[in-house]
C-alpha positions in Angstrom: 21.5 3.7 -8.6 21.1 1.6 -11.7 19.9 -2.0 -11.4 23.2 -3.2 -12.8 25.2 -1.4 -10.1 22.7 -2.4 -7.5 23.1 -6.1 -8.6 26.8 -5.9 -8.7 26.9 -4.4 -5.1 24.5 -7.1 -4.0 26.7 -9.8 -5.5 29.8 -8.3 -3.7 28.0 -8.0 -0.4 26.7 -11.6 -0.6 30.3 -12.8 -1.5 31.7 -11.0 1.5 29.0 -12.3 3.8 29.5 -15.8 2.5 33.3 -15.7 2.9 32.9 -14.5 6.5 30.4 -17.3 7.1 32.1 -20.2 5.3 35.8 -19.5 5.0 37.9 -21.5 7.5 40.0 -19.1 9.5 40.9 -15.6 8.5 40.2 -14.8 4.8 42.6 -13.0 2.6 42.0 -9.2 2.7 41.1 -9.3 -1.1 38.2 -11.7 -0.4 36.5 -9.2 1.9 37.4 -5.9 0.3 34.4 -3.6 0.4 32.7 -2.4 -2.7 34.6 0.9 -2.7 37.9 -0.9 -3.0 36.7 -3.5 -5.6 38.5 -3.2 -9.0 36.4 -2.2 -11.9 36.7 -5.5 -13.8 35.4 -7.3 -10.7 32.5 -4.9 -10.4 31.6 -5.5 -14.0 31.9 -9.3 -13.6 29.7 -9.2 -10.5 27.1 -7.1 -12.3 27.1 -9.5 -15.3 26.7 -12.6 -13.1 23.9 -11.0 -11.1 22.1 -10.2 -14.3 22.5 -13.8 -15.5 21.1 -15.2 -12.3 18.2 -12.7 -12.4 17.4 -13.7 -16.0 17.6 -17.4 -15.1 15.2 -16.9 -12.2 12.9 -14.9 -14.4 12.7 -17.3 -17.3 12.1 -20.2 -15.0 9.1 -18.3 -13.6 10.7 -18.5 -10.2 11.1 -22.3 -10.3 14.8 -22.0 -10.2 14.2 -21.8 -6.4 13.6 -25.5 -6.6 17.2 -26.2 -7.6 19.5 -27.7 -5.0 22.1 -25.4 -3.3 24.8 -27.2 -5.3 23.0 -26.5 -8.6 22.6 -22.8 -7.7 26.2 -22.6 -6.7 27.3 -24.3 -9.9 25.4 -21.8 -11.9 27.1 -18.8 -10.2 30.5 -20.5 -10.6 30.0 -21.2 -14.3 28.8 -17.6 -15.0 31.8 -16.3 -13.0 34.2 -18.5 -15.0 32.9 -17.0 -18.3 33.5 -13.5 -16.9 37.1 -14.4 -16.0 37.7 -15.5 -19.6 36.1 -12.2 -20.7 38.3 -10.0 -18.5 41.6 -11.9 -18.6 43.4 -13.5 -21.6 45.1 -15.9 -19.2 43.1 -16.0 -15.9 44.6 -17.5 -12.8 43.7 -21.2 -12.5 41.7 -20.5 -9.3 39.5 -18.0 -11.2 38.4 -20.6 -13.7 38.5 -23.8 -11.6 35.8 -26.3 -12.2 33.1 -26.8 -9.5 34.7 -30.0 -8.1 38.0 -28.2 -7.7 36.6 -25.3 -5.7 37.0 -25.3 -2.0 33.8 -26.1 0.0 33.7 -22.6 1.4 33.6 -21.1 -2.1 30.9 -23.5 -3.2 28.8 -22.5 -0.3 29.4 -18.9 -0.9 28.4 -19.2 -4.6 25.1 -20.8 -3.5 24.6 -18.0 -1.0 25.1 -15.5 -3.8 22.4 -17.1 -6.0 20.0 -17.2 -3.1 20.7 -13.6 -2.2 19.9 -12.5 -5.7 16.8 -14.6 -5.8 15.5 -13.0 -2.6 16.4 -9.4 -3.7 15.0 -9.6 -7.2 12.0 -12.0 -7.1 10.5 -12.8 -10.6 7.7 -10.5 -11.7 
């Protein structure tokens, strides 16, 4: 498996785990669709965001670990927003909402994603 696919799957698995941990109540089915059912655009976006987090951790010589959970989550959310503009001419407002507009469960899930990538791909 290529590192890009591995990273994209890791992102998706961290997203699903975060949704299950932080979402209040029962999440929509699309939030927890396994990798096999994830649309290609979403796989590509997940791989791109994972690569951006990995590069960020690498160029900081691992010091990105000192960021707050909010800072980590904001980074993931910003990278995701850029991908939504890449993949959709007119993305749904929820896909490109600013950090302050995201529900708390999504903010926590984004921070979890950063930390999962950080653990899985430590800087060399």
